C-alpha positions in Angstrom: 2.5 19.6 9.0 0.4 16.2 7.1 -2.9 16.4 6.5 -4.7 12.8 7.2 -7.9 11.5 6.4 -9.3 8.3 7.6 -9.6 5.5 4.8 -10.9 2.8 7.0 -10.9 0.8 10.0 -8.3 -1.3 12.4 -11.8 -4.0 12.8 -12.1 -4.3 9.0 -8.6 -5.5 7.8 -7.1 -9.0 9.8 -4.1 -9.4 9.9 -2.9 -11.0 6.3 -5.5 -9.4 4.8 -6.1 -5.9 2.5 -8.5 -3.9 1.5 -8.7 -1.2 -1.6 -9.7 2.4 -0.9 -10.5 5.8 -2.9 -8.0 8.8 -1.8 -9.1 11.7 -3.6 -7.6 10.6 -7.4 -5.9 7.0 -6.3 -6.1 3.8 -5.1 -4.8 2.4 -2.1 -3.9 -0.7 -1.3 -3.8 -0.8 2.8 -2.2 -3.7 4.4 -2.1 -5.6 7.7 1.4 -6.9 8.4 1.6 -9.0 11.9 -0.8 -6.1 13.2 1.0 -3.1 10.9 -0.4 -1.2 8.7 1.1 -0.2 5.5 -0.3 2.0 2.7 0.0 1.7 -0.7 -1.0 2.8 -4.3 -2.6 0.5 -6.4 -0.8 0.6 -9.3 2.4 -0.8 -10.6 5.0 1.6 -11.7 6.4 -0.9 -14.5 3.2 -0.8 -16.4 -0.2 1.3 -14.4 -1.2 -2.6 -13.1 -3.1 -2.8 -10.3 -1.5 -4.0 -7.4 -4.5 -5.3 -5.2 -4.9 -9.3 -6.0 -0.9 -9.0 -5.8 0.8 -12.1 -3.6 2.2 -10.6 -0.3 4.9 -12.4 1.7 6.0 -10.6 4.9 6.9 -6.6 3.1 7.2 -8.3 -0.6 4.2 -7.3 -2.2 4.3 -9.3 -6.5 2.5 -7.6 -8.7 -0.1 -10.1 -10.3 1.3 -9.4 -14.2 4.6 -9.1 -14.1 6.1 -10.4 -10.9 8.1 -7.2 -10.4 8.8 -7.1 -6.5 8.2 -3.9 -4.4 8.8 -3.3 -0.5 5.4 -2.0 1.2 6.6 -0.4 3.7 8.9 1.8 1.4 7.7 1.4 -1.8 11.3 0.2 -3.0 11.6 -1.8 -6.5 12.8 -5.1 -5.4 13.4 -7.0 -8.8 12.9 -6.4 -12.4 11.2 -5.1 -14.1 9.9 -2.8 -12.2 13.2 0.0 -12.0 11.2 2.7 -10.5 9.2 2.6 -6.8 5.8 2.8 -6.1 4.0 5.5 -4.1 3.5 5.5 -0.7 1.5 7.2 2.5 2.7 8.1 5.4 0.0 6.4 8.2 -1.2 6.5 11.3 -3.6 4.8 13.4 -5.9 6.6 15.6 -8.0 4.0 18.0 -9.9 2.2 15.5 -9.8 4.5 12.7 -6.8 4.2 9.9 -5.5 7.4 8.5 -3.2 7.9 5.6 -1.9 11.0 4.4 0.4 11.9 0.9 4.4 12.1 1.2 6.2 15.3 0.7 8.4 14.8 -1.8 
């Protein structure tokens, strides 16, 4: 059973917006894409650069440094220079609380 932790409130993240929050030793970006929430680690897998300021086009997040693209739903890398996915987190909404847990590998 995953150990979920409240990290933000639904009311804090309007559709199309995001927030960055600390989760243990990680920094996590929470996205609201059309009322659905997704959580990814705030670190590009290509060159350890923060992703929080990257452009989000639907579900595709662009690294602001080198342009690598990632799917915020799955963490999959969509184009070079990244060749590996980014970390994602299990997420659930309980009332107004957005809760995340580490995915089991």
